[in-house]
C-alpha positions as CSV (number, residue, x, y, z in Angstrom):
1,X,0.0,0.0,0.0
2,X,1.5,3.3,-1.1
3,X,1.7,6.4,1.1
4,X,-1.4,8.1,-0.6
5,X,-3.6,5.1,0.2
6,X,-2.2,4.8,3.7
7,X,-2.9,8.5,4.4
8,X,-6.5,8.0,3.0
9,X,-7.0,5.1,5.4
10,X,-5.7,7.2,8.3
11,X,-8.1,10.0,7.5
12,X,-11.0,7.6,7.1
13,X,-10.3,6.1,10.6
14,X,-10.6,9.6,12.1
15,X,-14.1,10.0,10.6
16,X,-17.4,8.6,11.6
17,X,-17.3,5.8,9.1
18,X,-15.7,3.2,11.4
19,X,-18.4,3.9,14.0
20,X,-21.0,3.6,11.2
21,X,-19.8,0.3,10.0
22,X,-19.5,-1.1,13.5
23,X,-23.1,-0.1,14.2
24,X,-24.2,-1.8,11.0
25,X,-22.4,-5.1,12.1
26,X,-23.9,-4.7,15.6
27,X,-27.5,-4.3,14.2
28,X,-27.1,-7.4,12.0
29,X,-25.6,-9.4,14.9
30,X,-28.6,-8.4,17.0
31,X,-30.9,-9.6,14.3
32,X,-29.0,-12.9,14.0
33,X,-29.2,-13.5,17.8
34,X,-32.9,-12.7,17.7
35,X,-33.6,-15.2,14.9
36,X,-31.5,-17.9,16.6
37,X,-33.1,-17.4,20.0
38,X,-36.6,-17.4,18.5
39,X,-36.1,-20.5,16.4
40,X,-34.3,-22.3,19.2
41,X,-36.6,-21.4,22.1
42,X,-39.6,-19.5,20.8
43,X,-40.7,-21.2,17.7
44,X,-43.8,-23.3,18.4
45,X,-43.3,-27.0,17.7
46,X,-46.0,-29.5,16.8
47,X,-46.8,-31.9,19.6
48,X,-44.3,-34.7,19.8
49,X,-41.7,-33.2,17.5
50,X,-38.2,-31.8,18.4
51,X,-37.8,-28.1,18.8
52,X,-35.5,-25.5,17.5
53,X,-32.3,-26.0,15.7
54,X,-31.9,-29.5,17.1
55,X,-33.9,-30.5,14.0
56,X,-31.3,-29.2,11.6
57,X,-27.9,-29.9,13.2
58,X,-27.2,-26.9,15.4
59,X,-25.4,-23.6,14.7
60,X,-23.3,-24.5,11.7
61,X,-25.6,-23.2,9.0
62,X,-26.6,-20.0,10.8
63,X,-23.0,-19.1,11.5
64,X,-22.1,-19.8,7.9
65,X,-25.0,-17.7,6.6
66,X,-24.1,-14.8,8.9
67,X,-20.4,-14.9,8.0
68,X,-21.0,-14.9,4.2
69,X,-23.6,-12.1,4.6
70,X,-21.2,-10.0,6.6
71,X,-18.5,-10.3,4.0
72,X,-20.9,-9.4,1.2
73,X,-22.2,-6.5,3.2
74,X,-18.7,-5.0,3.9
75,X,-17.7,-5.5,0.2
76,X,-20.9,-3.8,-1.1
77,X,-20.6,-1.0,1.4
78,X,-17.0,-0.2,0.3
79,X,-18.2,0.0,-3.3
80,X,-21.2,2.2,-2.5
81,X,-19.3,4.5,-0.2
82,X,-16.2,4.9,-2.5
83,X,-17.5,8.3,-3.9
84,X,-18.0,9.6,-0.3
85,X,-14.5,8.5,0.8
86,X,-13.0,10.0,-2.3
87,X,-14.7,13.3,-1.6
88,X,-13.7,13.4,2.1
89,X,-10.0,12.6,1.3
90,X,-10.0,15.2,-1.6
91,X,-11.8,17.9,0.3
92,X,-13.7,20.8,-1.2
93,X,-17.3,20.8,-2.4
94,X,-18.8,17.4,-3.4
95,X,-20.0,16.6,-6.8
96,X,-23.7,15.8,-7.2
97,X,-22.9,12.0,-7.3
98,X,-20.8,12.3,-4.1
99,X,-23.5,14.3,-2.3
100,X,-26.1,11.8,-3.2
101,X,-23.9,9.0,-2.1
102,X,-23.3,10.6,1.3
103,X,-27.0,11.4,1.9
104,X,-28.3,8.1,0.6
105,X,-25.7,6.0,2.4
106,X,-27.9,4.9,5.3
107,X,-30.9,4.0,3.1
108,X,-28.8,2.2,0.5
109,X,-27.0,0.3,3.3
110,X,-30.3,-0.7,4.9
111,X,-31.7,-1.9,1.6
112,X,-28.5,-4.0,1.1
113,X,-29.0,-5.6,4.5
114,X,-32.7,-6.3,3.7
115,X,-31.7,-8.1,0.5
116,X,-29.0,-10.1,2.2
117,X,-31.4,-11.1,5.0
118,X,-34.0,-12.2,2.5
119,X,-31.5,-14.4,0.7
120,X,-29.8,-15.7,3.9
121,X,-33.1,-16.2,5.6
122,X,-34.4,-18.2,2.6
123,X,-31.4,-20.5,2.9
124,X,-31.8,-20.9,6.6
125,X,-35.5,-21.4,6.4
126,X,-35.1,-24.0,3.6
127,X,-32.8,-26.1,5.9
128,X,-35.4,-26.1,8.6
129,X,-38.5,-26.6,6.4
130,X,-36.9,-29.7,4.9
131,X,-37.1,-31.4,8.3
132,X,-40.3,-29.7,9.5
133,X,-42.5,-28.5,6.6
134,X,-45.4,-27.8,9.0
135,X,-43.4,-24.8,10.3
136,X,-42.8,-23.2,6.9
137,X,-45.1,-20.2,7.5
138,X,-43.8,-19.5,11.1
139,X,-40.2,-19.7,10.0
140,X,-40.7,-17.5,7.0
141,X,-42.5,-14.9,9.1
142,X,-39.6,-15.0,11.7
143,X,-37.0,-14.4,9.0
144,X,-39.0,-11.5,7.5
145,X,-39.6,-10.0,10.9
146,X,-35.8,-10.1,11.6
147,X,-35.1,-8.6,8.2
148,X,-37.4,-5.7,8.8
149,X,-35.9,-5.1,12.3
150,X,-32.4,-5.0,10.9
151,X,-33.5,-2.8,8.0
152,X,-35.1,-0.3,10.4
153,X,-32.3,-0.2,12.9
154,X,-29.5,0.1,10.4
155,X,-31.3,3.0,8.6
156,X,-32.2,4.9,11.8
157,X,-28.7,4.4,13.4
158,X,-26.9,5.2,10.2
159,X,-28.9,8.4,9.6
160,X,-28.1,9.6,13.1
161,X,-24.4,8.6,13.1
162,X,-23.7,10.1,9.7
163,X,-25.4,13.5,10.5
164,X,-22.0,15.4,10.4
165,X,-21.3,13.9,7.0
166,X,-24.7,14.8,5.7
167,X,-24.3,18.3,7.1
168,X,-21.0,18.7,5.4
169,X,-22.4,17.5,2.1
170,X,-25.5,19.8,2.3
171,X,-23.5,22.8,3.4
172,X,-21.1,22.6,0.4
173,X,-23.5,21.3,-2.3
174,X,-26.9,22.2,-3.7
175,X,-29.9,21.4,-1.5
176,X,-32.7,19.2,-2.7
177,X,-35.4,18.4,-0.2
178,X,-36.1,15.0,-1.9
179,X,-32.7,13.7,-1.1
180,X,-33.8,11.6,1.9
181,X,-37.1,10.1,3.1
182,X,-39.5,12.7,4.5
183,X,-41.3,12.8,7.8
184,X,-44.3,10.9,6.5
185,X,-42.2,8.1,5.0
186,X,-40.2,7.7,8.2
187,X,-43.3,7.5,10.3
188,X,-44.7,4.9,7.9
189,X,-41.4,2.9,8.1
190,X,-41.4,3.0,11.9
191,X,-45.0,1.7,12.0
192,X,-44.4,-1.0,9.4
193,X,-41.2,-2.3,11.0
194,X,-42.0,-1.7,14.7
195,X,-45.7,-2.8,14.7
196,X,-47.0,-4.2,11.5
197,X,-44.4,-6.9,10.8
198,X,-44.3,-8.4,14.4
199,X,-48.1,-8.3,14.7
200,X,-48.5,-10.1,11.3
201,X,-46.2,-12.8,12.7
202,X,-48.5,-13.2,15.7
203,X,-51.5,-13.3,13.4
204,X,-50.0,-16.0,11.2
205,X,-49.0,-18.2,14.1
206,X,-52.6,-18.0,15.4
207,X,-54.0,-18.6,11.9
208,X,-51.7,-21.6,11.5
209,X,-52.9,-23.1,14.7
210,X,-56.6,-22.6,13.8
211,X,-56.7,-23.5,10.1
212,X,-54.0,-26.1,9.5
213,X,-53.6,-29.7,10.5
214,X,-50.6,-28.8,12.6
215,X,-51.4,-28.4,16.2
216,X,-48.8,-26.7,18.4
217,X,-48.6,-27.4,22.1
218,X,-50.4,-24.7,24.0
219,X,-47.2,-23.9,26.1
220,X,-44.9,-23.4,23.1
221,X,-47.5,-21.3,21.3
222,X,-48.0,-19.1,24.4
223,X,-44.2,-18.7,24.7
224,X,-43.9,-17.8,21.1
225,X,-46.6,-15.1,21.3
226,X,-45.2,-13.7,24.5
227,X,-41.7,-13.4,22.9
228,X,-43.2,-11.8,19.8
229,X,-45.1,-9.3,22.0
230,X,-41.8,-8.5,23.9
231,X,-40.1,-7.9,20.5
232,X,-42.9,-5.6,19.4
233,X,-42.7,-3.5,22.6
234,X,-38.9,-3.2,22.6
235,X,-38.6,-2.7,18.8
236,X,-41.4,-0.2,18.6
237,X,-40.0,1.8,21.5
238,X,-36.5,1.8,20.0
239,X,-37.6,2.7,16.5
240,X,-40.0,5.4,17.8
241,X,-37.2,7.0,19.8
242,X,-34.9,7.0,16.8
243,X,-37.6,8.4,14.5
244,X,-38.7,10.9,17.0
245,X,-35.1,12.1,17.5
246,X,-34.6,12.5,13.8
247,X,-37.6,14.9,13.8
248,X,-37.3,16.5,17.2
249,X,-33.5,17.2,17.1
250,X,-33.8,19.7,14.2
251,X,-37.0,21.2,15.7
252,X,-35.2,21.7,19.0
253,X,-32.2,23.2,17.1
254,X,-34.5,25.7,15.4
255,X,-36.2,26.5,18.7
256,X,-32.9,27.3,20.4
257,X,-31.8,29.3,17.4
258,X,-35.0,31.4,17.6
259,X,-34.4,32.0,21.3
260,X,-30.9,33.3,20.5
261,X,-32.4,35.6,17.9
262,X,-35.0,36.9,20.3
263,X,-32.2,37.5,22.8
264,X,-30.5,39.9,20.4
265,X,-28.1,37.7,18.5
266,X,-27.8,38.4,14.7
267,X,-25.3,35.9,13.3
268,X,-27.3,32.8,14.1
269,X,-27.1,29.8,11.7
270,X,-28.2,26.2,12.2
271,X,-26.5,23.1,10.8
272,X,-28.4,21.6,7.9
273,X,-28.1,17.8,8.3
274,X,-31.3,16.5,6.9
275,X,-32.2,16.2,3.2
276,X,-36.0,16.1,3.7
277,X,-38.5,18.8,4.3
278,X,-37.0,19.2,7.8
279,X,-33.7,20.2,6.1
280,X,-35.8,22.6,4.0
281,X,-36.9,24.3,7.3
282,X,-33.2,24.5,8.4
283,X,-32.2,26.0,5.0
284,X,-35.1,28.4,5.2
285,X,-34.1,29.6,8.6
286,X,-30.5,30.2,7.5
287,X,-31.7,32.1,4.4
288,X,-34.1,34.1,6.5
289,X,-31.2,35.1,8.8
290,X,-29.0,36.0,5.8
291,X,-31.7,38.1,4.3
292,X,-32.4,39.8,7.7
293,X,-28.7,40.5,8.0
294,X,-28.7,42.0,4.5
295,X,-31.7,44.2,5.3
296,X,-30.1,45.3,8.5
297,X,-27.0,46.2,6.7
298,X,-28.9,48.1,4.1
299,X,-30.9,49.8,6.8
300,X,-27.7,50.8,8.7
301,X,-26.2,52.0,5.4
302,X,-29.3,53.9,4.6
303,X,-29.3,55.5,8.0
304,X,-25.7,56.5,7.7
305,X,-26.5,58.3,4.4
306,X,-29.8,60.0,5.3
307,X,-29.8,60.0,9.1
308,X,-31.4,57.6,11.5
309,X,-34.7,59.5,11.8
310,X,-35.2,59.8,8.1
311,X,-34.4,56.1,7.7
312,X,-36.9,55.1,10.4
313,X,-39.6,57.3,9.0
314,X,-39.0,55.8,5.5
315,X,-39.3,52.3,6.8
316,X,-42.5,53.0,8.8
317,X,-44.3,55.2,6.3
318,X,-42.7,54.5,3.0
319,X,-41.2,57.1,0.6
320,X,-42.8,59.3,-2.0
321,X,-41.8,62.5,-3.7
322,X,-43.1,65.8,-2.2
323,X,-42.9,67.6,1.0
324,X,-44.7,69.4,3.8
325,X,-44.3,72.8,5.4
326,X,-42.6,72.6,8.8
327,X,-41.2,75.1,11.3
328,X,-37.6,74.1,11.5
329,X,-34.3,75.4,12.8
330,X,-31.3,75.1,10.5
331,X,-27.6,75.0,11.5
332,X,-24.9,75.5,8.9
333,X,-21.2,75.0,9.7
334,X,-18.4,75.6,7.3
335,X,-14.6,75.5,7.5
336,X,-12.6,78.7,7.1
337,X,-9.8,78.7,4.5
338,X,-10.4,75.2,3.3
339,X,-9.2,76.0,-0.2
340,X,-5.8,77.2,1.1
341,X,-5.6,74.3,3.4
342,X,-6.1,71.8,0.6
343,X,-3.4,73.6,-1.5
344,X,-0.8,73.7,1.3
345,X,-1.3,70.3,2.9
346,X,-0.9,66.7,1.5
347,X,-4.3,65.1,0.5
348,X,-4.1,62.6,3.3
349,X,-3.9,65.3,6.0
350,X,-6.8,67.2,4.4
351,X,-8.9,64.1,4.4
352,X,-8.0,63.3,8.0
353,X,-8.8,66.9,9.0
354,X,-12.2,66.7,7.2
355,X,-13.0,63.4,8.8
356,X,-12.3,64.7,12.3
357,X,-14.3,67.8,11.6
358,X,-17.3,65.8,10.4
359,X,-17.0,63.4,13.3
360,X,-17.3,66.2,15.9
361,X,-20.2,67.8,13.9
362,X,-22.1,64.5,13.8
363,X,-21.5,63.8,17.5
364,X,-22.7,67.2,18.7
365,X,-25.7,67.3,16.4
366,X,-26.8,63.8,17.4
367,X,-26.4,64.7,21.0
368,X,-28.9,67.5,20.5
369,X,-31.3,65.2,18.5
370,X,-30.7,67.0,15.2
371,X,-30.4,65.6,11.7
372,X,-27.3,65.9,9.6
373,X,-29.1,66.5,6.3
374,X,-26.1,66.6,4.0
375,X,-22.3,67.2,3.7
376,X,-21.4,69.8,1.1
377,X,-17.6,69.7,0.5
378,X,-16.2,71.0,3.8
379,X,-19.6,72.2,5.1
380,X,-22.5,70.5,6.9
381,X,-26.2,71.3,7.1
382,X,-28.1,70.2,10.2
383,X,-31.9,70.3,10.7
384,X,-33.9,70.5,13.9
385,X,-37.7,69.8,13.7
386,X,-37.8,67.6,10.6
387,X,-38.6,64.9,9.7
388,X,-40.0,64.6,13.3
389,X,-41.8,67.6,14.8
390,X,-40.0,69.3,17.5
391,X,-41.4,72.4,19.3
392,X,-38.1,73.3,20.8
393,X,-36.1,73.1,17.5
394,X,-34.6,76.7,17.8
395,X,-33.5,76.0,21.4
396,X,-31.8,72.7,20.4
397,X,-30.1,74.3,17.3
398,X,-28.7,77.2,19.4
399,X,-27.5,74.9,22.1
400,X,-25.9,72.7,19.5
401,X,-24.2,75.7,17.9
402,X,-22.6,76.8,21.2
403,X,-21.4,73.2,22.0
404,X,-20.1,72.7,18.4
405,X,-18.0,75.9,18.6
406,X,-16.4,74.7,21.8
407,X,-15.9,71.1,20.5
408,X,-14.3,72.2,17.2
409,X,-11.8,74.5,19.0
410,X,-10.2,71.3,20.3
411,X,-9.3,70.2,16.7
412,X,-5.9,71.6,15.8
413,X,-5.6,73.6,12.6
414,X,-9.3,74.0,12.2
415,X,-11.3,77.2,12.0
416,X,-15.0,77.4,11.3
417,X,-18.1,79.5,10.9
418,X,-21.5,78.6,12.2
419,X,-24.9,80.1,11.3
420,X,-28.3,79.4,12.8
421,X,-31.7,80.3,11.5
422,X,-35.3,79.3,12.1
423,X,-38.6,79.6,10.2
424,X,-41.0,77.9,7.8
425,X,-39.5,75.6,5.2
426,X,-40.6,72.7,3.0
427,X,-39.2,69.3,4.2
428,X,-39.6,66.2,2.1
429,X,-38.2,63.9,-0.6
430,X,-36.9,65.9,-3.6
431,X,-35.6,64.4,-6.8
432,X,-36.8,61.8,-9.3
433,X,-38.9,58.7,-8.7
434,X,-35.8,56.4,-8.8
435,X,-33.3,58.7,-7.1
436,X,-34.3,61.3,-4.4
437,X,-33.1,62.6,-1.1
438,X,-34.7,64.0,2.0
439,X,-34.0,67.7,2.3
440,X,-35.3,71.1,3.5
441,X,-35.8,74.0,1.2
442,X,-36.7,77.5,2.2
443,X,-35.6,80.8,3.5
444,X,-34.1,79.5,6.8
445,X,-31.6,77.4,4.9
446,X,-30.5,80.4,2.8
447,X,-30.3,82.7,5.9
448,X,-28.2,80.1,7.8
449,X,-25.8,79.8,4.9
450,X,-25.3,83.6,4.7
451,X,-24.9,83.9,8.5
452,X,-22.2,81.2,8.3
453,X,-20.2,83.2,5.7
454,X,-20.5,86.3,7.9
455,X,-19.5,84.4,11.1
456,X,-16.2,83.5,9.5
457,X,-15.1,87.1,9.8
458,X,-16.2,87.6,13.4
459,X,-14.3,86.5,16.6
460,X,-17.3,84.6,17.9
461,X,-17.4,82.4,14.8
462,X,-21.2,81.8,15.6
463,X,-24.1,83.9,14.5
464,X,-27.8,83.4,14.6
465,X,-30.8,85.3,13.4
466,X,-33.1,87.2,15.7
467,X,-36.0,85.0,14.7
468,X,-34.3,81.9,15.8
469,X,-33.4,83.5,19.1
470,X,-36.9,84.8,19.6
471,X,-38.4,81.3,19.4
472,X,-35.9,79.8,21.8
473,X,-36.7,79.4,25.5
474,X,-35.6,82.0,28.0
475,X,-32.8,79.8,29.4
476,X,-31.1,79.5,26.0
477,X,-31.7,83.2,25.2
478,X,-29.6,84.1,28.3
479,X,-26.5,82.6,26.5
480,X,-26.8,85.0,23.6
481,X,-26.4,88.7,22.9
482,X,-28.5,90.5,20.3
483,X,-26.7,93.0,18.0
484,X,-27.3,95.1,14.9
485,X,-29.4,94.4,11.9
486,X,-27.6,93.7,8.6
487,X,-28.6,93.2,5.0
488,X,-27.6,89.7,4.0
489,X,-26.7,89.0,0.4
490,X,-29.8,87.8,-1.6
491,X,-32.3,88.8,1.0
492,X,-34.7,91.8,1.0
493,X,-35.4,92.0,4.7
494,X,-32.7,92.8,7.2
495,X,-31.6,90.2,9.7
496,X,-30.9,91.0,13.3
497,X,-27.7,89.3,14.5
498,X,-27.0,87.5,17.8
499,X,-24.0,85.6,19.1
500,X,-23.0,83.7,22.2
501,X,-22.1,85.6,25.3
502,X,-18.6,84.1,25.7
503,X,-16.1,84.9,23.0
504,X,-12.8,83.3,22.0
505,X,-11.0,84.7,25.0
506,X,-13.7,83.7,27.4
507,X,-14.8,87.3,28.1
508,X,-18.2,88.7,27.5
509,X,-18.5,90.2,24.1
510,X,-20.2,93.6,24.1
511,X,-22.5,94.5,21.3
512,X,-20.5,95.9,18.5
513,X,-21.4,97.4,15.1
514,X,-20.4,95.4,12.1
515,X,-20.4,96.7,8.5
516,X,-20.8,94.5,5.5
517,X,-18.9,95.4,2.4
């Protein structure tokens, strides 16, 4: 054996296949012991005739039949499982043939055992029937019952032991919910193997006693029926537990996954190890979680672009073009000398400065429950009072302006101008049907922009309109000083200016005239 085959054998020994093959041999051995015990001690004998295998010469034929059947089973299993072994040694995703071989391994193996038991049982039954033809029906029923028992146990055990292999094959290949027997088929198999076959054996024994010329002794018939009843009870219990586990395990898995999701977990996935409609539920849950993660990612991305409040409103009420008149407060902040800064500094430093500038702006505006409506180059427009109504919008905007001025002073190499205005504006979705944005249009926006340009030339670096200050509460008004009226560019009416009481040097700023060129 070369090194490649030796390594393949070592890898196979570390998988579940040795346990699987051992369980198959154990199930067949259990069936053989059951047949031997029943024929030897439980098979009813006609009055005056010898019982059990003493009629046929003992254990030689059963041992020979079981040995030959075991060799044939192992040989056929190796041939059927060759594609699965090849895939597991090779690694990577399985081909369709390899996936089918992995998922169908328990059922194919069980069918193989059923065929071997039918053939072997026919040989063993023939040797007994030659000596005691009256027992032909009882012996055939016994062999068929043992064959169905072995078929059921090998399938249920194999399906459970090979779950990791099935999960690996399903996770890396395409899913088809017809790959393995469904719930209805499994329940029917459990009923047929655990109840129907043994009960038919009891019925045939009783029918033979009633209708044929063969008369069993009452004691041997009673013992046979009691043994068959015991087999029915134990077999039905074992098969029901295995079948129930094959259904309840994935249901319990899904229930635990749902509990984790309800507890706040997002990256929850379940292992898909069943190729029936149960696996379809597992796949559906995983796809649902993947789609939920994508929607959550889109929602977060949407919120980052348009603001959390706008995103929440769009999700709750939908989106449509148009707007509504709102009383809002507008805060506009712009960098001073950004053009010169961009020309004098490396691009990386400019980007870093802009990012720090916008970080502080977003932090302060969010703290005062405002909405960053847009970034325009090195400026930012914040809105208070839209999309959600806010009666204290001017108060919040003025307080945010004062805090923003102090926070931006901590950023080295940064100088800014801040303008605040308040009044009626149209707030809504503006654009085309397939591309629009939420924004505010109106006189307060224009006035705040003009005040920002004016504030860049003043030591306070913050100006507000008299209308915004008028609608603020008394506590906030105490932090501001009213000044002169000026004619802002593009406006017909004059605007009364106001600025914070503390200036750049920390002293109170007296009201001063300011001329506009």
